[in-house]
Each structure stands twice: as structure tokens, then as C-alpha cells.
N, C-alpha and C positions, 0 to 999 in steps of 0.2 A: 464448421464453426462460423459464427458471425462476429465480426470485429466492429466495434462502435468507437468512433473518435470522441474525445472529450473536448471541452471548451478551450483547452490549451493543447498545442501540439506535443506529442510524445506519449503521454499516458494513454492506454487503450483499455476499454472494457471488452472482455472476450466472453462470448456466449457459446459454450460448447454444445454440440449436438447431443441430446439426451435421448436415449432409447429406454422406454419404460413400459411396463405392463403390470398385471396384478402381482407378479413376483417381486418387483422392485424396479431398479434402473441400472443402466450402464452408461458411462460417458468416458471419453478419452481426455485426460487432463494434461497430457504432454505427449507430443509426437514431433520430433525434431524436423522431419520432412514437411509435415503439414504447417507448422509454425513458420519455417523458412519460406514456404510457398506464399505465406501471408505477409512476408516482409520482416519476420522476426527470426533471424538466423542467430540463435543464442546458444551459448555454452554455459551450463550451470555447474557450479562446483560445490554447492552446499544446499541442503534442505533443512528447514527449521519448522518447529511446531510449537505453538504456545496455546495455553488454555487460560481463559480469563473469566472473571465474574462480571455480571452486568455493571456498567458504569466505569470500568477500567479504561483509561485512556493511555495508550502507549504511543509515544512520539513527541515531536516530529523528528525522526532520526535520519542521519545521513553520515557517510564517511568521506572525508576529504583530507588526504588522498585515499585511494582505494575504493572509489565509488562502486556501489552495488546496484545492478539492475535486479528487480524482484518481480516474480510472477506469484501473485498472492491469491488465496481463496479460503473460503470457510467451509468446513465439513460438518460442523455442528454449531447451531446458534446463528448469530447475525452480528455484523459490525457496520459502522459507517467508516469507510476507508477514505483517507485524504492524502493528497500529495501537493507539494509546493515547488514551483520551478525555482531552482537556485543557480541557474546558469546565467551569470551576469550579462553575457552577450546576447541572451535571448530577448525577443520583444515581449515575452510574457514573464520575464523575471519577477518573482514575488507574487505571481498569481497562483491560484489553487484550483484543483479539480477534486471532486469527490463522488463516491458511488456506494450504495448499500450492497454488501455482499452477504449472502446467507446460504445455509445448507439447502434451503428451499429453492432459491433462484439459481444456484449452481454457477453463478458468474465468477469469472476470474478478472484480475486487474493487473495490467502490465505497468510497472513503475520503472521508467528508464533511469539510467545513471544521470546524476546531476539534479535529482529531486529529493527533497525531504519527504519522509513517509511516516504516517501514523494511522491509528485506528481507535475507534471508540466502540466498546462492546455494548450491544443492545439487548443481549440475553445472557442469563447465567450459563456457565460451563460452555462458553464458546471456544471452539477449536479452530485456530487460524494456522494455515500452512503457507509456507513460502519457499520458493526456489530462488537462489541467489547466484549472480554471475561472478561474484568475487567473495572471498572468504571474509568472515567477521574479523575486524581489526580494531580491537577496543582502544588502542592508542590513537586512532584516527577518527573515532566516533564523536559526533556532536549532536546537539539537539536544538532545533529552532523552537521557540516558545509556541506552544500549541494554541495559545489565545492572543497572539500578537495582533493588535488592531490594525497594524499596517498591512497585514495579510488578510484578515477578516474571514477565516474559515467559518462557515455556517454549520457548526456542529449541532446535531439534534439532541440538545441537552435537557429538554423538558422532562421533568420527573426523574432525572438521574442524579444520583449522588456520585460525583466524579471522584475517582481514585487514581492518584498519580504516584509513580515512584519518585524517590528523592531526586534522581537524575532528571526525570522529565519535568519536575516542578521548577528546575533551574535552567530551563531552555532559554536561549538568548533571543532577543528581537532580531528581525530581519536585517536591520541596519548594522548589527554586530556580527553577523554570520560570515564565516570564511567561505565565500561563494565559489562556485566553479567558474572557469573561464567562459 
């Protein structure tokens, strides 16, 4: 696999080796030894799967306490995936990184603990999978405002009718986030 660093330290784009021919393809999406050898010695406790229509924006979610690291990928459709550094002691606090993930490019994205995470679906019936290092804890879940100008995520919004959940529509600005140490 190929690991690509982002513009801020922590999140990583992972490009797995894909073996394909006229029959289809094969790729390894998780191998504990291979990931550990690449510096990602992780233990996952929960797998999640969501399906969304084009224009659905989910995020920017995080849990504090109970931070989750997430290994995310798309198996059908496409998303623009984004993270925001919420580690107050980090020199990149409040900065964001983003990547397009799709069934076609087969990329994965590592979202470390201490980051808010969200995605915008770019195609109908997009299936988004993610492995988590900590269980979902709704009592500790929070949302950073997806459109906070202090963060300035450059979402590819052209031609999309954005659909938000009630929870995501009430995300708080970076200045009001309960940040990590």
C-alpha cells in the first residue's frame, strides 16, 4: 500500500494495492501487520456502514471524551471526506484536510483521534464504511459546524442541494468546540 501524508500531520490517505483483471479486482482493506509496519498499530472495536444520497453532508462529528480514530472508505459512489484538527496543543489546530474517496479510486482515509470528521456525498446511493478505534458514545458526541468560516473547508458544493440532519445543522463554531488537549 501507498501512504500519502496530508497538509496537516495525522490524517493519512491510504492507497491499497489493487489486483485486477477482466474478472474484477481484489484488494486488502485491513491487515493488522501491514498497517502496523506502516506505523498504524491500531485496534478496531466497531465497524459502521452508511448509505446516503447525493448532496447529503454528514459531520463534522467527534466524541470528547471517547475520541474515535476512523479508517474510512467508499465501496459504492463517491464522497468528499474532510477532517479538522481539534487538538488545542497542535500547531495545526482548526486546520482541515480533505480527500475524494470513491468506489473507483479505492482510497482509504485514516482519521486520527482528536479530529472532527465529515463527508459530502457526490453520487446517489453512496456506501461509506468505517472502522472505529472506540465505540460510539452518543452522550459524548458533538458536531463542529460544517460551514464555519473560521475553519473554511472548501466543500465541492457546486450543483449540489445540501441535505443535513437536524443535529448537523446545529453544529457549533470552532470557538465553542470542546477541543482536545
